[in-house]
N, C-alpha and C positions, 0 to 999 in steps of 0.2 A: 506500581511498578509492574511491569510484566516484561517475563522473560522472551514472549514469543514476539513482542513487540517488535516491529523495525523504527518506526516513524512516532513524534506524538502525534497525537492528539487531543481535540479540544471539545467538551460539550457543552453546551447552553440546558442545563435541567432545565425541568417544568415549573420549581422555585424559584429560577434566577440563579442559583448557583451555577459554579462553575466546574467542571469534572478536567482535568488534568489527566494527562494518561501517556505514561514515558517509557520506551523502552529500558530495559535494566542495565546498568552502572551509567546511564544518561547523568551526563554533570549540570550542575544548578545554573547555573550561566547559562545554557545553552537551554534549556526550559524558562528561565528568565526572559532569554531572547525571543523563543515562539509566543508566547503572551506577546506581550508589547510587541511584535509585527503583525499578533490579530486581533489587534484593539477596534482598527473600525469594524472586521468582520464581527467580534464581539458585540460593539455597539448598535448590529444593525437588528442581529437575533436578539436583542434586550429591546429595541423598540418595536421590535414583531410579536415580542410576546406583550410588552405593553396593550396590543391592539388585540388581544387575545387575553385580556384576564378573564379568570374564568366569572361566572357570573349563577355558581353553584346554589341555588334557590334553600330555603329553608323546607322543611314538609311539616305541615300539623298532625297531631296525633287524633283527626280527631271522624268519625265516620263522612267515608268520602272522598278523604283525601288521594291523591292520585299518588300510588308508585311503580315503578316500571322494575321488569325483570326481561333481559334477553330481550329490547326493545318494544314491550306492548305492556300497555298502560292494564294497570291493577286497581279496583278502589279498596281504600282502606276499610273493612270492617270487624267492626268491635265486639267482642262475643264472648260468653259467661261458657261454653262448652266447654267440655273437657278435651284434654288434645294436647299438640303442640301449641308450643304457645305462638308463633307464628309458622302460617302454612297457607298457600293455595289452595283455593276451592272456586271452580263456576266463577273465573274470573273476577273472585276477591281475593284479596289479600288480609287473613283472617289474623287478627292481633288480640290477646285475651285481655279480657276490658284491666282489670285487675293490673296491668302491666302497663297500660299506658296511661294507669292514674299514676305512675311516675315517670318521670321524661330521663334519666338514665337509665332506670332498668328498661322503659321499653326500646329506647336507641340501644342499646344493647343487644335485644332479645333481636332486634328488626337486623342489626350487621351480623347478628352472629345466623343468621337464618341465610344471610346473600352470600357468608364465606363460607356453610357448609353445603348449599344447594351450586354456587358457585362453583367450588370445588368437584362436586360432580360429576358437572358440565366439565367440568378443564379436562377431568384424569381421561374423560372418551373424545377429547378432541388432542389431545398433546403427543401421540406416536403419530398418526397417521402425518401433523406438518415434519416432525420431526426427521421420517424416513425421507419426505420428498424430498427434503435440504439435507437428508446423512450426515446428521450429526445425533451425536449418544442423546437419551429420552434422558432428563432431570428430576430431581426430586419435584413435587409441585405442593406449593402452601398457595392460603388464602390469607391474607391479612392485613390491616391497615399501613397503607405505605406514606400518606400524609398527600402529598403532590405527583408522586408516580405512578402509575396504572401497573407497570410491573417493574421488577429487577431480576439481574441475575447474577450468580455469586458463584466460584468455581468451586470446584470439591476438592484441588489439589493439598494433601495435606490435611483434609479435612476425613478422610474416609469415605466418600458419600459420592465415590465415582464421578458424573459428568457434572456435578453441581447441584445446587436447586433456584430452581425459577418458581420466584415471588408473583402473585398477581393480587392488584387491591379488589377487598371486596364490593368498592360500587362500580370499578369496570364489566361487572354483570349487570347493571341498567342499560348498558349502550344493546345494540345488534348483536348479534352473534358476529356475524362476520366481521366487526368489530372486536370482538373479542378474540375471534381466531387470527386478527391480526396483530395483537397485544403479546397472543402467545409465541408467537411464529417470532416475531421481534425480538422477543427473549432468549425464543431458542435460535435464533442464528448466532448470539451471541455466545454460548455453548464453543464454536468457531474463530469469531471475531472479535474481537473486545471492544473496537470503536465504532465511529458510523463512516467509514469511509469507501469509497468505490466499492472495494472486495464485498463488503459487510451488502452492500444494500442490491449486489450482485447476486448475493448468495438468498437475502433474503426474495428479490425478486426473480427466484427458480422457484420458488412455495406460491408466492403470491405476486402476478407482474405487472398488477395492479397498486402496490404496495403503497408508491406516492400518492395514491389520490387519497388514497385509506386512511395513511398518516393525515393528511390534511381535514379527512372526517373526523378521526379522529380526537382534530383538537380543538373542531368547531362544537360537536356534539356533547365532547368532553367539558366544556363551560359549565352545561346546562343539568348536568347529573347531581343527585341526593349526594352528599357526603355525609352526614348525619345531623348537623343541623337544623334545630328544632323553633317553629315560631310558635308565640304566645298565645 
């Protein structure tokens, strides 16, 4: 519920759940009627989601396996040398051989690396997009978001100013242009909660091709690694 909303809004999330956004003071029967009236729209969205089910592959923790960072392929190399447990070097993604012997430890190290390096990259890209849309710059974090690429949480009442944008660590496997789209997508929510016409106009001010970027994200996102390890 939001004091700023004037209309009801409904979103089908990537995990198939529904999010209903209502104006402050909205009566229950009005919200129920809105959902019932939207049943055809919901069914269409769910059918579309079925055609785009994720194909997220598992990765092996073996020498030569391919991992992606910002759209580029890097071959995994298991090493014994001292240094950070995961790092890039000359087109390779180096992983400490000792960690590779434990699937849980290796996945944690790799996802932590995506989170740290992705956060540094995103911190340099957030302010320019916020400036283009003339929205406040929120706090930024990277973590596991399940089946969502990004979320925005308002800072109202939390003392966090413009709120907080969270990005999924796995999004940094995608090309930089698509990561930028996810950042801008969440920044637009600092001003507009739903995904109505006003929202897309605001996002389109920063990324005129935002609709095609979304379609590209939906397709490429099906193939990113989400942490599953093959035997």
